[in-house]
C-alpha positions as a Markdown table, in Angstrom:
| # | Residue | x | y | z |
|---|---|---|---|---|
| 1 | Met | -9.8 | 9.6 | 13.7 |
| 2 | Lys | -11.6 | 12.1 | 15.9 |
| 3 | Thr | -11.5 | 11.5 | 19.6 |
| 4 | Thr | -15.2 | 11.1 | 19.6 |
| 5 | Ala | -14.6 | 7.7 | 18.0 |
| 6 | Val | -12.9 | 4.6 | 19.5 |
| 7 | Leu | -9.5 | 3.1 | 19.2 |
| 8 | Ala | -9.0 | 0.0 | 17.1 |
| 9 | Phe | -6.5 | -1.7 | 14.9 |
| 10 | Ala | -8.8 | -3.5 | 12.4 |
| 11 | Ala | -7.0 | -5.5 | 9.7 |
| 12 | Leu | -7.5 | -4.4 | 6.1 |
| 13 | Ala | -6.1 | -6.5 | 3.3 |
| 14 | Ala | -4.0 | -4.3 | 0.9 |
| 15 | Ser | -6.0 | -5.2 | -2.2 |
| 16 | Ala | -5.6 | -3.1 | -5.3 |
| 17 | Val | -8.9 | -1.3 | -5.6 |
| 18 | His | -7.3 | 0.9 | -8.2 |
| 19 | Ala | -4.0 | 0.6 | -10.1 |
| 20 | Ile | -1.0 | 1.7 | -8.1 |
| 21 | Glu | 0.9 | 4.4 | -10.1 |
| 22 | Ile | 4.5 | 5.5 | -9.7 |
| 23 | Pro | 4.8 | 9.3 | -9.6 |
| 24 | Ala | 6.2 | 10.7 | -12.8 |
| 25 | Glu | 9.3 | 12.1 | -11.2 |
| 26 | His | 10.3 | 8.6 | -10.0 |
| 27 | His | 9.3 | 6.6 | -13.0 |
| 28 | Gln | 12.7 | 6.4 | -14.6 |
| 29 | Arg | 14.3 | 5.4 | -11.3 |
| 30 | Phe | 11.7 | 2.7 | -10.9 |
| 31 | Leu | 12.5 | 1.3 | -14.3 |
| 32 | Arg | 16.2 | 1.3 | -13.6 |
| 33 | Glu | 15.9 | -0.4 | -10.2 |
| 34 | Gln | 13.3 | -3.0 | -11.1 |
| 35 | Ala | 15.6 | -5.9 | -10.8 |
| 36 | Ser | 17.0 | -5.0 | -7.4 |
| 37 | Ile | 13.6 | -4.1 | -6.1 |
| 38 | Ala | 12.3 | -7.5 | -7.3 |
| 39 | Asp | 15.1 | -9.2 | -5.4 |
| 40 | Glu | 14.3 | -7.2 | -2.2 |
| 41 | Leu | 10.6 | -8.0 | -2.6 |
| 42 | Ala | 11.3 | -11.7 | -2.8 |
| 43 | Gln | 13.5 | -11.5 | 0.3 |
| 44 | Trp | 10.8 | -9.6 | 2.2 |
| 45 | Lys | 8.1 | -12.2 | 1.2 |
| 46 | Asp | 10.3 | -14.9 | 2.6 |
| 47 | Ser | 11.1 | -13.0 | 5.8 |
| 48 | Val | 9.2 | -13.3 | 9.1 |
| 49 | Ala | 7.6 | -9.9 | 8.5 |
| 50 | Gly | 6.5 | -11.0 | 5.0 |
| 51 | Gln | 5.0 | -14.2 | 6.3 |
| 52 | Val | 3.2 | -12.4 | 9.1 |
| 53 | Ala | 1.8 | -9.9 | 6.5 |
| 54 | Lys | 0.5 | -12.8 | 4.4 |
| 55 | Lys | -1.0 | -14.6 | 7.4 |
| 56 | Asn | -2.8 | -11.5 | 8.6 |
| 57 | Gly | -4.1 | -10.6 | 5.1 |
| 58 | Phe | -2.0 | -7.4 | 4.7 |
| 59 | Tyr | -1.4 | -8.3 | 1.1 |
| 60 | Lys | -2.8 | -10.7 | -1.5 |
| 61 | Glu | -1.0 | -12.8 | -4.0 |
| 62 | Ser | -1.4 | -11.7 | -7.6 |
| 63 | Ser | -3.3 | -8.7 | -6.4 |
| 64 | Ser | -3.3 | -6.9 | -9.7 |
| 65 | Gly | -3.4 | -9.8 | -12.1 |
| 66 | Gln | -0.5 | -8.3 | -14.0 |
| 67 | Ser | 3.1 | -9.3 | -13.9 |
| 68 | Ile | 6.5 | -8.0 | -15.1 |
| 69 | Gln | 9.2 | -10.2 | -16.5 |
| 70 | Ile | 12.5 | -9.5 | -14.9 |
| 71 | Glu | 15.4 | -11.7 | -15.9 |
| 72 | Ser | 13.0 | -14.5 | -16.9 |
| 73 | Val | 11.2 | -14.2 | -13.6 |
| 74 | Ser | 7.5 | -13.2 | -13.4 |
| 75 | Val | 7.0 | -10.6 | -10.7 |
| 76 | Asp | 3.6 | -9.2 | -9.5 |
| 77 | Ala | 3.6 | -5.6 | -11.0 |
| 78 | Asp | 1.4 | -4.3 | -8.2 |
| 79 | His | 3.6 | -5.7 | -5.4 |
| 80 | Leu | 6.7 | -4.3 | -7.1 |
| 81 | Lys | 5.2 | -0.8 | -7.3 |
| 82 | Arg | 4.0 | -0.9 | -3.7 |
| 83 | Phe | 7.4 | -2.0 | -2.5 |
| 84 | Phe | 9.1 | 0.8 | -4.4 |
| 85 | Leu | 6.6 | 3.4 | -3.1 |
| 86 | Thr | 7.3 | 2.2 | 0.5 |
| 87 | Lys | 11.1 | 2.7 | -0.1 |
| 88 | Leu | 10.4 | 6.3 | -1.2 |
| 89 | Ser | 8.3 | 6.9 | 2.0 |
| 90 | Ile | 11.0 | 5.5 | 4.2 |
| 91 | Ala | 13.5 | 8.0 | 2.7 |
| 92 | Glu | 11.1 | 10.8 | 3.5 |
| 93 | Val | 10.1 | 9.8 | 7.1 |
| 94 | Ala | 13.8 | 9.2 | 7.9 |
| 95 | Lys | 14.5 | 12.9 | 7.2 |
| 96 | Ala | 12.0 | 13.9 | 9.8 |
| 97 | Asn | 13.2 | 11.4 | 12.3 |
| 98 | Pro | 17.0 | 11.4 | 12.5 |
| 99 | Glu | 17.1 | 9.4 | 15.7 |
| 100 | Ala | 15.0 | 6.5 | 14.4 |
| 101 | Thr | 15.5 | 3.8 | 11.8 |
| 102 | Phe | 12.9 | 2.7 | 9.3 |
| 103 | Ser | 13.0 | -0.2 | 6.8 |
| 104 | Val | 11.0 | -2.5 | 4.7 |
| 105 | Asn | 11.3 | -5.2 | 7.4 |
| 106 | Thr | 7.8 | -4.7 | 8.8 |
| 107 | Pro | 4.5 | -6.6 | 8.0 |
| 108 | Phe | 3.0 | -3.4 | 6.4 |
| 109 | Thr | 5.4 | -2.9 | 3.6 |
| 110 | Leu | 3.0 | -3.7 | 0.8 |
| 111 | Met | 0.4 | -1.3 | 2.0 |
| 112 | Thr | 0.5 | 2.2 | 0.7 |
| 113 | Asp | 0.7 | 5.0 | 3.3 |
| 114 | Ala | -2.9 | 5.8 | 2.6 |
| 115 | Glu | -4.0 | 2.2 | 3.1 |
| 116 | Phe | -2.1 | 1.9 | 6.3 |
| 117 | Ala | -3.7 | 5.1 | 7.6 |
| 118 | Ala | -7.1 | 3.7 | 6.8 |
| 119 | His | -6.1 | 0.3 | 8.3 |
| 120 | Val | -5.3 | 1.9 | 11.7 |
| 121 | Lys | -8.0 | 4.5 | 11.6 |
| 122 | Arg | -10.8 | 2.0 | 11.0 |
| 123 | Ser | -11.6 | 2.7 | 14.7 |
| 124 | Ser | -15.0 | 4.3 | 14.7 |
| 125 | Gly | -16.7 | 1.1 | 13.8 |
| 126 | Lys | -20.2 | 0.4 | 15.1 |
| 127 | Val | -19.9 | 3.0 | 17.9 |
| 128 | Asp | -19.2 | 6.0 | 15.6 |
| 129 | Gly | -20.7 | 9.1 | 17.1 |
| 130 | Arg | -20.4 | 8.0 | 20.8 |
| 131 | Asp | -18.2 | 10.2 | 22.9 |
| 132 | Ala | -14.7 | 9.0 | 23.9 |
| 133 | Pro | -14.4 | 8.5 | 27.6 |
| 134 | Thr | -13.3 | 11.4 | 29.8 |
| 135 | Thr | -12.8 | 11.9 | 33.5 |
| 136 | Ala | -16.2 | 13.8 | 33.5 |
| 137 | Asn | -18.3 | 11.0 | 31.9 |
| 138 | Ala | -16.6 | 8.0 | 33.5 |
| 139 | Thr | -19.2 | 6.0 | 35.4 |
| 140 | Leu | -16.8 | 4.5 | 37.9 |
| 141 | Ala | -14.3 | 5.9 | 40.3 |
| 142 | Val | -11.6 | 7.7 | 38.3 |
| 143 | Glu | -8.8 | 9.6 | 39.8 |
| 144 | Ala | -6.7 | 12.3 | 38.1 |
| 145 | Ile | -3.0 | 12.7 | 38.6 |
| 146 | Ser | -2.3 | 16.4 | 39.0 |
| 147 | Ala | 0.6 | 18.2 | 37.4 |
| 148 | Glu | 1.6 | 19.4 | 40.8 |
| 149 | His | 1.9 | 15.9 | 42.1 |
| 150 | Ala | 3.9 | 14.9 | 39.0 |
| 151 | Ala | 6.5 | 17.6 | 39.7 |
| 152 | Arg | 8.1 | 15.6 | 42.5 |
| 153 | Asn | 11.6 | 14.1 | 42.0 |
| 154 | Leu | 11.6 | 11.1 | 39.8 |
| 155 | Ala | 14.1 | 8.5 | 38.5 |
| 156 | Thr | 15.9 | 9.7 | 35.4 |
| 157 | Ser | 15.0 | 6.4 | 33.6 |
| 158 | Leu | 12.9 | 3.4 | 34.2 |
| 159 | Asp | 12.1 | 0.2 | 32.2 |
| 160 | Trp | 9.5 | -2.2 | 33.5 |
| 161 | Thr | 10.5 | -4.8 | 30.9 |
| 162 | Thr | 13.4 | -5.7 | 33.1 |
| 163 | Ser | 11.2 | -6.3 | 36.2 |
| 164 | Gly | 9.5 | -9.5 | 35.1 |
| 165 | Cys | 6.2 | -7.7 | 35.3 |
| 166 | Val | 5.6 | -7.1 | 31.6 |
| 167 | Ala | 4.2 | -9.9 | 29.5 |
| 168 | Gly | 5.8 | -10.7 | 26.2 |
| 169 | Val | 4.8 | -8.9 | 23.0 |
| 170 | Lys | 1.5 | -10.2 | 21.6 |
| 171 | Asp | -0.2 | -9.9 | 18.2 |
| 172 | Gln | -3.8 | -8.6 | 17.9 |
| 173 | Gly | -3.9 | -9.8 | 14.3 |
| 174 | Asp | -6.9 | -9.3 | 12.2 |
| 175 | Cys | -9.0 | -7.5 | 14.8 |
| 176 | Gly | -9.4 | -3.9 | 16.1 |
| 177 | Ser | -8.6 | -4.9 | 19.7 |
| 178 | Cys | -5.7 | -2.6 | 20.5 |
| 179 | Trp | -7.7 | -1.1 | 23.4 |
| 180 | Ala | -8.3 | -4.6 | 24.9 |
| 181 | Phe | -4.6 | -5.5 | 24.7 |
| 182 | Ser | -3.4 | -2.3 | 26.3 |
| 183 | Ser | -5.9 | -2.5 | 29.2 |
| 184 | Ile | -5.1 | -6.2 | 29.8 |
| 185 | Gly | -1.4 | -5.4 | 29.6 |
| 186 | Ala | -1.8 | -2.7 | 32.2 |
| 187 | Leu | -3.8 | -5.1 | 34.5 |
| 188 | Glu | -1.2 | -7.9 | 34.1 |
| 189 | Ser | 1.6 | -5.6 | 35.2 |
| 190 | Ala | -0.4 | -4.0 | 38.1 |
| 191 | Asn | -1.2 | -7.5 | 39.4 |
| 192 | Cys | 2.4 | -8.6 | 39.1 |
| 193 | Ile | 3.7 | -5.6 | 40.9 |
| 194 | Lys | 1.2 | -6.2 | 43.7 |
| 195 | Ser | 1.5 | -10.1 | 43.9 |
| 196 | Gly | 5.1 | -10.6 | 42.8 |
| 197 | Ala | 4.1 | -13.0 | 40.0 |
| 198 | Leu | 3.2 | -12.4 | 36.4 |
| 199 | Gln | 0.0 | -14.0 | 35.3 |
| 200 | Leu | -1.3 | -13.7 | 31.7 |
| 201 | Phe | -4.9 | -12.6 | 31.4 |
| 202 | Ser | -7.4 | -13.0 | 28.6 |
| 203 | Asp | -7.3 | -10.5 | 25.8 |
| 204 | Gln | -10.2 | -12.4 | 24.3 |
| 205 | Gln | -12.4 | -11.8 | 27.4 |
| 206 | Ala | -11.7 | -8.0 | 27.1 |
| 207 | Thr | -12.4 | -8.1 | 23.4 |
| 208 | Ser | -15.6 | -10.2 | 23.5 |
| 209 | Cys | -17.2 | -9.4 | 26.8 |
| 210 | Asp | -17.0 | -5.6 | 27.4 |
| 211 | Pro | -20.6 | -4.4 | 26.6 |
| 212 | Thr | -19.5 | -0.8 | 26.3 |
| 213 | Ser | -16.9 | -1.4 | 23.5 |
| 214 | Asp | -17.4 | -3.2 | 20.2 |
| 215 | Gly | -14.7 | -5.8 | 20.1 |
| 216 | Cys | -12.9 | -5.9 | 16.8 |
| 217 | Asp | -14.7 | -2.7 | 15.8 |
| 218 | Gly | -13.1 | -0.6 | 18.5 |
| 219 | Gly | -13.1 | 0.6 | 22.1 |
| 220 | Trp | -11.1 | 2.5 | 24.7 |
| 221 | Pro | -8.8 | 1.2 | 27.5 |
| 222 | Leu | -10.9 | 3.0 | 30.1 |
| 223 | Trp | -14.0 | 1.2 | 29.1 |
| 224 | Ser | -12.3 | -2.1 | 29.2 |
| 225 | Leu | -10.9 | -1.5 | 32.7 |
| 226 | Gln | -14.3 | -0.4 | 33.9 |
| 227 | Tyr | -15.9 | -3.6 | 32.6 |
| 228 | Leu | -13.2 | -5.7 | 34.4 |
| 229 | Lys | -13.8 | -3.7 | 37.6 |
| 230 | Arg | -17.5 | -4.7 | 37.4 |
| 231 | Phe | -16.6 | -8.3 | 36.5 |
| 232 | Gly | -14.6 | -8.5 | 39.7 |
| 233 | Gly | -11.5 | -10.2 | 38.2 |
| 234 | Val | -10.3 | -11.5 | 34.9 |
| 235 | Cys | -10.1 | -14.9 | 33.1 |
| 236 | Thr | -6.6 | -16.4 | 32.6 |
| 237 | Ala | -5.3 | -16.4 | 29.1 |
| 238 | Ala | -4.9 | -20.1 | 29.1 |
| 239 | Ser | -8.5 | -20.7 | 30.0 |
| 240 | Tyr | -9.9 | -18.2 | 27.5 |
| 241 | Pro | -7.3 | -17.9 | 24.7 |
| 242 | Tyr | -7.3 | -15.2 | 22.1 |
| 243 | Asn | -8.6 | -16.2 | 18.7 |
| 244 | Ser | -10.2 | -13.0 | 17.2 |
| 245 | Gly | -6.8 | -12.2 | 15.6 |
| 246 | Thr | -7.3 | -15.2 | 13.4 |
| 247 | Thr | -11.0 | -15.1 | 12.9 |
| 248 | Gly | -11.3 | -11.4 | 12.5 |
| 249 | Val | -14.5 | -11.3 | 14.5 |
| 250 | Thr | -15.3 | -10.3 | 18.1 |
| 251 | Gly | -16.8 | -13.6 | 19.1 |
| 252 | Thr | -19.5 | -14.4 | 21.7 |
| 253 | Cys | -18.6 | -13.7 | 25.3 |
| 254 | Ser | -18.0 | -17.0 | 27.2 |
| 255 | Thr | -16.6 | -16.6 | 30.7 |
| 256 | Ser | -18.5 | -19.4 | 32.4 |
| 257 | Gly | -15.8 | -22.0 | 31.9 |
| 258 | Cys | -12.8 | -19.8 | 32.4 |
| 259 | Thr | -10.4 | -19.8 | 35.3 |
| 260 | Lys | -11.0 | -16.5 | 37.0 |
| 261 | Thr | -8.2 | -14.7 | 38.8 |
| 262 | Ala | -9.8 | -12.9 | 41.7 |
| 263 | Leu | -8.5 | -9.4 | 41.8 |
| 264 | Thr | -10.2 | -6.1 | 42.7 |
| 265 | Ile | -9.8 | -2.9 | 40.7 |
| 266 | Ser | -10.5 | -0.3 | 43.4 |
| 267 | Ser | -10.2 | 2.6 | 41.0 |
| 268 | Ile | -8.9 | 3.7 | 37.6 |
| 269 | Thr | -6.5 | 6.5 | 37.3 |
| 270 | Thr | -6.8 | 8.9 | 34.3 |
| 271 | Val | -3.4 | 10.5 | 33.8 |
| 272 | Ala | -3.3 | 14.3 | 33.4 |
| 273 | Ser | -2.3 | 15.5 | 29.9 |
| 274 | Thr | 1.3 | 16.6 | 30.8 |
| 275 | Glu | 4.6 | 14.9 | 30.2 |
| 276 | Ser | 5.5 | 15.0 | 33.8 |
| 277 | Ala | 2.2 | 13.4 | 34.8 |
| 278 | Leu | 2.8 | 10.5 | 32.4 |
| 279 | Val | 6.3 | 10.0 | 33.7 |
| 280 | Thr | 5.0 | 9.9 | 37.3 |
| 281 | Ala | 2.3 | 7.4 | 36.3 |
| 282 | Ile | 4.9 | 5.1 | 34.6 |
| 283 | Thr | 7.0 | 5.3 | 37.7 |
| 284 | Lys | 4.2 | 3.6 | 39.6 |
| 285 | Gln | 3.3 | 1.0 | 36.9 |
| 286 | Pro | 2.9 | 0.5 | 33.1 |
| 287 | Val | 0.1 | 2.7 | 31.6 |
| 288 | Ala | -2.4 | 2.0 | 28.8 |
| 289 | Val | -1.8 | 5.0 | 26.4 |
| 290 | Ala | -3.5 | 6.3 | 23.3 |
| 291 | Val | -1.3 | 7.4 | 20.3 |
| 292 | Ala | -1.5 | 8.6 | 16.7 |
| 293 | Ala | -0.1 | 5.6 | 14.8 |
| 294 | Gly | -1.7 | 5.8 | 11.3 |
| 295 | Asn | 1.4 | 7.2 | 9.7 |
| 296 | Thr | 4.6 | 6.1 | 8.0 |
| 297 | Ala | 6.7 | 6.5 | 11.1 |
| 298 | Trp | 4.7 | 3.6 | 12.7 |
| 299 | Lys | 4.2 | 1.7 | 9.5 |
| 300 | Gln | 8.0 | 1.2 | 8.8 |
| 301 | Tyr | 9.6 | 1.7 | 12.2 |
| 302 | Thr | 12.4 | -0.7 | 13.2 |
| 303 | Ser | 14.4 | 1.0 | 15.9 |
| 304 | Gly | 15.5 | 4.3 | 17.6 |
| 305 | Val | 13.4 | 7.2 | 18.8 |
| 306 | Val | 10.5 | 8.6 | 16.7 |
| 307 | Ser | 10.5 | 12.4 | 17.1 |
| 308 | Ser | 7.9 | 13.3 | 14.5 |
| 309 | Cys | 4.6 | 11.7 | 13.3 |
| 310 | Ser | 2.8 | 13.1 | 10.3 |
| 311 | Thr | -0.6 | 12.6 | 12.0 |
| 312 | Ser | -2.0 | 13.7 | 15.3 |
| 313 | Ala | -5.4 | 12.0 | 15.7 |
| 314 | Leu | -5.6 | 9.3 | 18.3 |
| 315 | Asp | -6.2 | 5.9 | 16.6 |
| 316 | His | -4.3 | 3.2 | 18.5 |
| 317 | Ala | -3.6 | 2.1 | 22.1 |
| 318 | Val | -0.4 | 0.5 | 23.5 |
| 319 | Leu | 1.3 | 0.0 | 26.8 |
| 320 | Ala | 3.8 | 2.6 | 28.1 |
| 321 | Val | 6.5 | 0.5 | 29.9 |
| 322 | Gly | 9.3 | 2.9 | 30.5 |
| 323 | Tyr | 11.0 | 6.2 | 29.9 |
| 324 | Asp | 14.4 | 7.9 | 29.9 |
| 325 | Ala | 15.5 | 11.5 | 29.7 |
| 326 | Thr | 14.5 | 11.8 | 26.0 |
| 327 | Ser | 11.8 | 9.2 | 25.2 |
| 328 | Phe | 8.9 | 7.0 | 26.2 |
| 329 | Lys | 9.2 | 3.2 | 25.7 |
| 330 | Leu | 6.0 | 1.6 | 24.4 |
| 331 | Lys | 5.0 | -2.1 | 24.0 |
| 332 | Asn | 2.9 | -2.6 | 20.9 |
| 333 | Gln | 0.8 | -5.7 | 20.0 |
| 334 | Trp | 1.7 | -6.1 | 16.3 |
| 335 | Gly | 4.0 | -9.0 | 17.0 |
| 336 | Thr | 7.8 | -9.1 | 17.3 |
| 337 | Ser | 8.3 | -8.8 | 13.5 |
| 338 | Trp | 7.3 | -5.2 | 13.8 |
| 339 | Gly | 9.4 | -2.4 | 15.3 |
| 340 | Ala | 12.2 | -3.1 | 17.8 |
| 341 | Asn | 11.1 | -6.6 | 18.6 |
| 342 | Gly | 7.6 | -5.2 | 19.1 |
| 343 | Phe | 8.5 | -2.0 | 20.9 |
| 344 | Ile | 8.8 | 1.6 | 19.9 |
| 345 | Asn | 10.3 | 4.7 | 21.5 |
| 346 | Leu | 8.7 | 8.1 | 21.2 |
| 347 | Lys | 10.5 | 11.4 | 21.7 |
| 348 | Arg | 9.8 | 13.5 | 24.9 |
| 349 | Thr | 9.8 | 17.2 | 24.2 |
| 350 | Gly | 9.4 | 18.6 | 27.7 |
| 351 | Thr | 6.6 | 20.9 | 26.4 |
| 352 | Gly | 3.6 | 18.7 | 27.1 |
| 353 | Ser | 3.1 | 17.5 | 23.5 |
| 354 | Ala | 5.7 | 14.7 | 22.8 |
| 355 | Ala | 5.7 | 12.6 | 19.7 |
| 356 | Cys | 2.6 | 11.0 | 18.1 |
| 357 | Ser | 0.1 | 12.7 | 20.5 |
| 358 | Ile | 1.0 | 10.4 | 23.4 |
| 359 | Ile | 0.3 | 13.3 | 25.9 |
| 360 | Asn | -3.5 | 13.2 | 26.0 |
| 361 | Thr | -6.5 | 12.7 | 28.3 |
| 362 | His | -7.1 | 9.0 | 27.5 |
| 363 | Asn | -4.1 | 7.4 | 29.3 |
| 364 | Val | -5.1 | 5.2 | 32.2 |
| 365 | Tyr | -4.0 | 2.5 | 34.6 |
| 366 | Pro | -5.8 | 0.3 | 37.2 |
| 367 | Asn | -5.3 | 0.5 | 41.0 |
| 368 | Leu | -5.7 | -2.8 | 42.7 |
| 369 | Ala | -7.1 | -3.2 | 46.3 |
């Protein structure tokens, strides 16, 4: 997506709008391997990742209405082809990312690469055409970390997940609310660092109540934090639980009955678009970051360090929770059946670019009074 749009992760069922075709150069291999592919497909459907995919509508049973008989077993022809195409894509993305591991063990395996890209990039939504937030057009106090400040000596590695100040991996489900989860995650960690106790805050409040964003149709972490600054606190997760992932809709804002945690966001820091500035920011606290995720590397990632993404447009938001000499550690919100138990590592380059466009002008964190 263009950065004039908004970030979202809106669920899109992988229905077969048109017939899935196997490229001619791979057709004979597909025929030879049908039996083994069918076995792998059945195992995937029974796995946690497969069950999550079914629950979230990432594929439909009998999507093509056609089946193939393999050893007296009827197998959905469309699913079989999709699974095979994903295996081909995994082989290709692995060549470009020798330090990472990719497999069929993710919830997005029955989506084609194009469907997954559209799935992630459905982020312009109702606010298409509105400018993405910048330091210049932010309406509240926004500080910028300078590259000079970032040049100071820093720890060679840091992992906030060992501090007790990072909430467990969540699942945004069938809703384009990545921006809400990343901003709430940053606020949860900031509050824990300040108070010494981790409290879980309401992702649903951020999704449903921010008037600047459009809930399941997209938003930006900065907009979300600005709303919470004006609200003067945040509802607890227990008193305002997340349900948009199941319903697929934003829902009506309802904070009147929630338990409000009284905290004050004094300002919001926009991190300068350099690698050293992002490292400096993470040294202080976890950071809500924008990334380019609508690609095969994210679709089938299971472990290791991603060094190359085939797309560069910002279309997703996550929480940066650590770094070492070679990579940034990010907490996603696609559940623990995706990635390395819900996490992904992106390669640092030392040049100001880094993998998957993580070095950009939309990375933010809240400062608490």
